[in-house]
C-alpha positions in Angstrom: 0.0 0.0 0.0 1.1 3.5 -0.8 0.9 5.7 2.3 2.0 8.9 0.5 1.5 11.5 3.1 1.7 9.5 6.3 4.7 7.2 6.6 7.2 6.1 9.3 9.5 9.0 8.4 6.8 11.7 8.7 4.5 11.0 11.6 2.8 14.1 12.8 3.4 15.1 16.4 0.6 17.6 16.8 -2.1 15.2 18.0 -4.0 17.8 19.9 -4.1 20.0 16.9 -5.6 17.2 14.7 -8.1 16.3 17.4 -9.1 20.0 17.6 -9.5 20.1 13.8 -11.7 16.9 13.9 -13.9 18.2 16.7 -14.6 21.4 14.8 -15.0 19.6 11.4 -17.3 16.8 12.7 -19.4 19.3 14.7 -19.9 21.5 11.7 -20.6 18.5 9.4 -23.5 17.5 11.6 -24.8 20.8 13.0 -24.9 22.5 9.6 -27.6 20.0 8.6 -29.9 21.5 11.2 -30.2 24.4 8.7 -32.7 23.5 6.0 -34.1 26.0 3.5 -37.3 24.4 2.1 -37.5 26.7 -0.9 -34.3 25.5 -2.5 -34.9 21.8 -2.2 -32.9 18.8 -0.8 -30.1 18.7 -3.3 -29.3 22.4 -3.0 -29.4 22.2 0.8 -27.0 19.2 0.5 -24.6 21.2 -1.6 -24.9 24.1 0.9 -24.0 21.7 3.8 -21.1 20.2 1.8 -19.6 23.5 0.8 -19.7 24.9 4.3 -18.0 21.7 5.5 -15.5 22.1 2.7 -14.7 25.6 3.8 -14.0 24.4 7.3 -11.8 21.5 6.0 -9.8 23.9 3.8 -9.4 26.3 6.7 -8.0 23.6 9.0 -5.8 22.2 6.1 -4.3 25.7 5.7 -3.5 25.8 9.4 -1.6 22.5 9.0 0.0 23.5 5.7 -1.7 20.7 3.8 -3.1 21.1 0.3 -5.9 19.3 -1.5 -3.3 18.1 -4.0 -1.4 16.4 -1.3 -4.6 14.6 -0.2 -5.2 13.3 -3.6 -6.9 15.9 -5.8 -4.2 15.7 -8.5 -4.1 14.4 -12.0 -3.6 10.6 -12.2 -0.3 9.4 -13.6 -2.2 7.2 -16.0 -5.7 8.2 -16.9 -6.7 4.8 -18.4 -5.5 3.1 -15.3 -7.4 5.5 -13.1 -10.6 4.7 -15.1 -9.9 1.0 -14.8 -9.6 1.4 -11.0 -12.9 3.3 -11.0 -14.6 0.4 -12.7 -13.1 -2.1 -10.2 -14.3 0.1 -7.3 -17.8 0.2 -8.9 -17.9 -3.5 -9.4 -16.7 -4.1 -5.8 -19.5 -1.8 -4.5 -22.2 -3.6 -6.6 -21.0 -7.0 -5.5 -20.9 -5.9 -1.8 -24.5 -4.5 -2.1 -25.8 -7.8 -3.6 -24.1 -9.8 -0.8 -25.5 -7.4 1.8 -29.1 -7.8 0.4 -28.7 -11.6 0.5 -27.5 -11.8 4.1 -29.0 -8.8 5.9 -32.2 -10.6 7.0 -30.1 -13.4 8.6 -27.8 -11.1 10.5 -28.0 -11.4 14.3 -28.7 -7.7 14.7 -31.9 -5.5 14.3 -31.8 -3.3 11.2 -34.3 -0.5 10.8 -36.4 -0.6 7.6 -34.9 1.2 4.6 -37.1 4.1 3.7 -34.8 5.6 1.1 -37.1 4.7 -1.8 -40.0 6.3 0.0 -38.2 9.5 0.6 -36.6 9.7 -2.9 -39.6 11.5 -4.4 -39.6 14.1 -1.7 -35.9 14.7 -2.2 -35.6 14.6 -6.0 -39.1 14.9 -7.2 -41.0 12.3 -9.3 -38.3 11.0 -11.7 -40.5 8.2 -13.1 -40.2 8.8 -16.9 -39.1 12.4 -16.3 -35.7 12.6 -18.2 -35.8 16.4 -18.2 -35.9 16.5 -14.4 -33.2 13.8 -14.3 -30.9 15.9 -16.5 -31.6 19.1 -14.6 -30.6 17.6 -11.2 -27.7 15.4 -12.2 -25.1 18.2 -12.2 -25.9 18.7 -8.5 -25.8 15.0 -7.8 -22.4 14.6 -9.5 -21.0 17.7 -7.7 -22.2 16.3 -4.4 -20.5 12.9 -5.2 -17.2 14.7 -5.8 -17.5 16.7 -2.6 -18.2 13.6 -0.5 -15.0 12.1 -1.7 -13.0 15.2 -0.9 -14.5 15.5 2.5 -14.8 11.9 3.7 -11.8 10.2 2.0 -9.7 13.3 1.4 -10.0 15.2 4.6 -11.7 13.1 7.3 -9.8 9.9 6.7 -6.4 11.6 6.6 -7.1 13.6 9.7 -8.2 10.5 11.7 -5.1 8.7 10.4 -2.9 11.6 11.6 -4.6 11.6 15.0 -3.8 7.9 15.5 -0.5 8.0 13.7 1.4 6.8 16.8 -0.3 3.4 16.5 0.5 0.6 14.1 -3.2 0.5 13.0 -3.8 4.2 12.2 -4.8 3.5 8.6 -7.2 0.7 9.5 -8.7 2.9 12.3 -9.1 5.8 9.8 -10.7 3.6 7.1 -13.2 2.1 9.5 -14.1 5.3 11.4 -14.6 7.4 8.2 -16.9 4.7 6.8 -18.9 4.6 10.0 -19.4 8.4 10.0 -20.2 8.3 6.3 -22.8 5.7 6.8 -24.4 7.3 9.8 -24.5 10.7 8.1 -26.7 9.3 5.4 -29.4 8.0 7.6 -28.8 9.0 11.3 -29.9 5.5 12.4 -28.9 1.9 12.2 -30.8 1.1 9.0 -30.1 -0.7 5.8 -29.4 2.7 4.2 -26.8 3.7 6.8 -25.1 0.2 6.5 -25.0 0.3 2.7 -23.5 3.8 2.8 -21.0 2.6 5.4 -20.0 -0.4 3.2 -19.5 2.0 0.3 -17.4 4.3 2.5 -15.4 1.3 3.6 -14.7 0.2 0.0 -13.8 3.7 -1.0 -11.5 4.1 1.9 -9.7 0.8 1.2 -9.4 1.8 -2.5 -8.0 5.2 -1.6 -5.2 3.6 0.4 -4.6 0.7 -2.0 -4.4 2.6 -5.2 -2.1 5.4 -4.3 -4.3 7.9 -2.5 -5.5 9.6 -5.7 -9.1 10.9 -5.3 -10.1 10.9 -8.9 -10.7 7.1 -9.3 -13.0 7.4 -6.2 -14.7 10.5 -7.5 -15.4 8.8 -10.9 -16.7 5.6 -9.3 -18.9 7.6 -6.9 -20.3 9.6 -9.8 -21.0 6.4 -11.8 -22.6 4.8 -8.8 -24.9 7.7 -8.1 -25.8 8.1 -11.8 -26.8 4.4 -11.9 -28.9 4.9 -8.7 -30.7 7.9 -10.2 -31.3 6.2 -13.6 -32.9 3.4 -11.6 -35.5 5.9 -10.4 -36.5 6.8 -14.0 
């Protein structure tokens, strides 16, 4: 695995600083969602939440002298390889979702019902047969997909890793925690929706570490996944 920024020769020592950053960041990430402007709709509100969180992340990155390029927002060395990785990530996510659907009813835990399909109309409007509506909202969906990768895999995962960098399992802790937060943020409960989002976050986190910490393959895979999900609603 390529650890790029965090390695044995450059372990950060400012643990309190990274903890402070995470407290601010996670607090804003969740509290900003208490602000909802009905007139602009769910997608616009989601972008508003993400951009505010992005501003906070960029502010704390500047304080630590870290750039988005260092976190992975840089041109891939091989574009075709990056596209191939995106397809592999997408396939891994789809297979994981199929397996989860098969085994979820036999799991020894209580999972709340998934109401995502019921709330989709209230969030996106009635997409059934409405390609014009689909095309009008997709730019926002794709932008949100990109922002989630920047925020969850780019900032959150790296900051958790830096916080635990004195341990041998810092990367594993970071991958798991960011996935748990990613899943919970999508549903605020222990439901099939939060678990599937968590699985997606877990796969994205592993892929981020495994494939050189470049965010573009993850962004492309995330965009493709959400595009498929939206087309399924047509």
